[in-house]
Residue frames as a rotation matrix with the C-alpha (Angstrom) as fourth column:
MET 1
0.186 0.691 -0.699 -20.12
0.976 -0.048 0.212 -16.10
0.113 -0.722 -0.683 12.80
THR 2
-0.409 -0.262 0.874 -20.67
0.275 -0.949 -0.155 -12.37
0.870 0.176 0.460 13.04
SER 3
-0.522 0.220 -0.824 -21.21
0.835 -0.066 -0.546 -10.50
-0.175 -0.973 -0.149 16.26
LYS 4
0.284 0.693 0.662 -23.90
0.661 -0.642 0.389 -7.91
0.695 0.328 -0.640 16.56
VAL 5
-0.772 -0.514 -0.373 -22.86
0.633 -0.579 -0.513 -4.61
0.048 -0.632 0.773 18.05
GLU 6
0.230 0.894 -0.385 -25.46
0.883 -0.358 -0.303 -2.33
-0.408 -0.271 -0.872 19.49
PRO 7
0.244 -0.090 0.966 -25.76
0.722 -0.648 -0.243 0.87
0.648 0.756 -0.093 17.44
LYS 8
0.962 0.152 0.227 -25.65
-0.029 -0.769 0.638 2.97
0.272 -0.620 -0.736 20.62
LYS 9
0.633 -0.773 -0.046 -22.19
0.364 0.244 0.899 1.61
-0.683 -0.586 0.436 21.45
ILE 10
-0.210 -0.766 0.608 -20.66
0.936 0.022 0.351 2.60
-0.282 0.643 0.712 18.13
ARG 11
0.621 0.541 0.568 -22.54
0.697 -0.712 -0.084 5.87
0.359 0.447 -0.819 17.68
SER 12
0.916 -0.261 -0.303 -20.42
0.010 -0.744 0.669 7.89
-0.400 -0.616 -0.679 20.11
PRO 13
-0.036 -0.990 0.133 -17.02
0.320 0.115 0.941 6.78
-0.947 0.077 0.312 18.72
LEU 14
-0.123 0.044 0.991 -18.27
0.992 0.038 0.121 7.41
-0.032 0.998 -0.048 15.18
GLN 15
0.864 0.461 0.204 -19.40
0.459 -0.886 0.058 10.92
0.207 0.043 -0.977 16.11
LYS 16
0.614 -0.720 -0.324 -16.00
-0.039 -0.437 0.899 11.65
-0.789 -0.539 -0.296 17.68
LEU 17
-0.271 -0.712 0.648 -14.24
0.647 0.363 0.670 10.32
-0.713 0.601 0.362 14.61
ASN 18
0.294 0.485 0.824 -16.46
0.935 -0.326 -0.141 12.42
0.200 0.812 -0.549 12.35
LYS 19
0.974 0.039 -0.224 -15.59
0.115 -0.934 0.337 15.58
-0.196 -0.354 -0.914 14.31
LYS 20
0.172 -0.984 -0.044 -11.88
0.067 -0.033 0.997 14.80
-0.983 -0.174 0.060 13.99
VAL 21
-0.268 -0.214 0.939 -12.18
0.897 0.300 0.324 14.17
-0.351 0.930 0.112 10.26
ASP 22
0.710 0.574 0.409 -14.10
0.672 -0.725 -0.148 17.43
0.212 0.380 -0.900 9.82
GLY 23
0.794 -0.474 -0.380 -11.36
-0.083 -0.705 0.705 19.25
-0.602 -0.528 -0.599 11.70
LEU 24
-0.202 -0.897 0.393 -8.71
0.368 0.302 0.879 17.68
-0.907 0.322 0.269 9.51
ASN 25
0.095 0.324 0.941 -10.64
0.995 -0.027 -0.091 18.62
-0.004 0.946 -0.325 6.37
ASP 26
0.961 0.275 -0.033 -10.81
0.277 -0.958 0.071 22.22
-0.012 -0.078 -0.997 7.54
LEU 27
0.435 -0.877 -0.204 -7.10
-0.106 -0.275 0.955 22.23
-0.894 -0.394 -0.213 8.30
VAL 28
-0.293 -0.528 0.797 -6.15
0.709 0.440 0.552 20.73
-0.641 0.727 0.245 4.94
GLU 29
0.446 0.545 0.710 -8.39
0.877 -0.423 -0.227 23.17
0.176 0.724 -0.667 3.10
GLU 30
0.954 -0.100 -0.284 -6.91
0.018 -0.922 0.387 26.12
-0.300 -0.374 -0.877 4.98
ARG 31
0.149 -0.989 0.011 -3.33
-0.054 0.003 0.999 25.00
-0.987 -0.149 -0.053 4.36
LEU 32
-0.376 -0.305 0.875 -3.71
0.760 0.438 0.479 23.97
-0.529 0.846 0.067 0.72
ILE 33
0.255 0.583 0.771 -6.12
0.896 -0.443 0.038 26.62
0.364 0.681 -0.635 -0.47
GLY 34
-0.802 -0.567 -0.185 -5.30
0.589 -0.701 -0.401 29.31
0.098 -0.431 0.897 2.00
TYR 35
0.403 0.909 -0.109 -7.40
0.914 -0.394 0.093 32.20
0.042 -0.137 -0.990 3.10
GLU 36
-0.792 -0.610 0.038 -6.83
0.610 -0.793 -0.014 35.82
0.039 0.012 0.999 2.34
GLU 37
-0.026 0.745 -0.666 -8.92
0.450 -0.587 -0.674 38.84
-0.893 -0.317 -0.320 3.16
PRO 38
0.389 0.197 0.900 -10.22
0.917 -0.169 -0.360 40.57
0.081 0.966 -0.246 0.03
THR 39
-0.735 -0.672 -0.089 -8.44
0.671 -0.740 0.044 43.76
-0.095 -0.027 0.995 -0.93
LYS 40
-0.337 0.593 -0.731 -10.23
0.014 -0.774 -0.634 47.11
-0.942 -0.223 0.252 -1.05
GLU 41
-0.632 0.039 -0.774 -10.23
-0.752 -0.274 0.600 46.84
-0.188 0.961 0.202 -4.83
ASP 42
-0.918 0.301 -0.260 -11.82
0.208 0.920 0.333 43.38
0.339 0.251 -0.907 -4.67
VAL 43
-0.491 0.757 -0.432 -14.57
0.655 -0.007 -0.756 44.64
-0.575 -0.654 -0.492 -2.35
ALA 44
-0.345 0.331 -0.878 -15.23
-0.412 -0.894 -0.175 47.63
-0.843 0.302 0.445 -4.59
ALA 45
-0.803 0.006 -0.596 -15.41
-0.573 0.263 0.776 45.45
0.161 0.965 -0.208 -7.71
ILE 46
-0.816 0.535 -0.218 -17.82
0.562 0.824 -0.079 43.04
0.137 -0.187 -0.973 -6.02
GLU 47
-0.334 0.706 -0.625 -20.04
0.391 -0.499 -0.773 45.88
-0.858 -0.503 -0.109 -4.85
GLU 48
-0.495 0.092 -0.864 -20.02
-0.682 -0.656 0.321 47.39
-0.538 0.749 0.388 -8.36
TYR 49
-0.922 0.126 -0.366 -20.93
-0.158 0.740 0.654 44.03
0.353 0.661 -0.663 -9.89
GLU 50
-0.653 0.699 -0.291 -23.76
0.737 0.497 -0.459 43.43
-0.176 -0.514 -0.840 -7.42
ALA 51
-0.305 0.529 -0.792 -25.17
-0.031 -0.837 -0.547 46.94
-0.952 -0.142 0.272 -7.96
ALA 52
-0.647 0.022 -0.762 -25.09
-0.748 -0.209 0.629 46.50
-0.145 0.978 0.152 -11.76
LYS 53
-0.908 0.318 -0.272 -26.74
0.230 0.922 0.312 43.11
0.350 0.221 -0.911 -11.43
LYS 54
-0.510 0.737 -0.444 -29.45
0.650 -0.008 -0.760 44.49
-0.563 -0.676 -0.475 -9.14
ASN 55
-0.181 0.399 -0.899 -30.18
-0.291 -0.895 -0.339 47.45
-0.940 0.200 0.278 -11.44
GLY 56
0.621 0.464 0.632 -30.35
0.366 0.541 -0.757 45.27
-0.693 0.702 0.166 -14.54
LYS 57
0.711 -0.418 -0.566 -27.33
-0.650 -0.697 -0.303 46.97
-0.268 0.583 -0.767 -16.12
LEU 58
-0.338 -0.841 0.422 -25.34
-0.591 0.539 0.600 43.77
-0.733 -0.047 -0.679 -16.33
THR 59
0.692 0.504 -0.517 -25.43
-0.716 0.386 -0.582 41.85
-0.094 0.772 0.628 -19.56
LEU 60
-0.057 -0.677 0.734 -23.90
-0.316 0.710 0.630 38.41
-0.947 -0.197 -0.254 -19.82
VAL 61
0.451 0.087 -0.888 -22.76
-0.892 0.031 -0.450 37.29
-0.011 0.996 0.092 -23.26
PRO 62
0.910 -0.136 0.391 -22.01
0.087 0.986 0.141 33.66
-0.405 -0.095 0.909 -24.07
LEU 63
0.048 -0.993 -0.112 -18.32
-0.219 -0.120 0.968 33.07
-0.975 -0.022 -0.223 -24.69
SER 64
-0.220 -0.094 0.971 -19.10
0.781 0.579 0.233 31.46
-0.584 0.810 -0.054 -28.04
ASP 65
0.790 0.544 0.281 -20.60
0.608 -0.644 -0.464 34.79
-0.071 0.538 -0.840 -29.22
LEU 66
0.702 -0.582 -0.410 -17.40
-0.333 -0.777 0.534 36.60
-0.630 -0.238 -0.739 -28.33
THR 67
-0.259 -0.885 0.387 -15.18
-0.021 0.406 0.914 34.23
-0.966 0.228 -0.124 -30.27
LYS 68
0.372 0.479 0.795 -17.29
0.769 0.320 -0.553 34.36
-0.519 0.817 -0.250 -33.45
GLY 69
0.976 0.092 -0.199 -16.07
-0.005 -0.899 -0.439 37.86
-0.219 0.429 -0.876 -34.30
THR 70
0.268 -0.955 -0.128 -12.38
-0.664 -0.279 0.694 36.93
-0.698 -0.101 -0.709 -34.38
């Protein structure tokens, strides 16, 4: 015999549990992966890359093409 539980009664506890799990996921990600501000050099390199990409000066070459010459 199974008992039927009204969805409204379990919705609130499930939402609270979901918020706690999300918080734990964020904490684990922060602790395991870490977070560091990008250095000035990183920011400059990203800006240079994005400018080259926008101006069409960036050429991507498949890795297999690079290894053929060696």
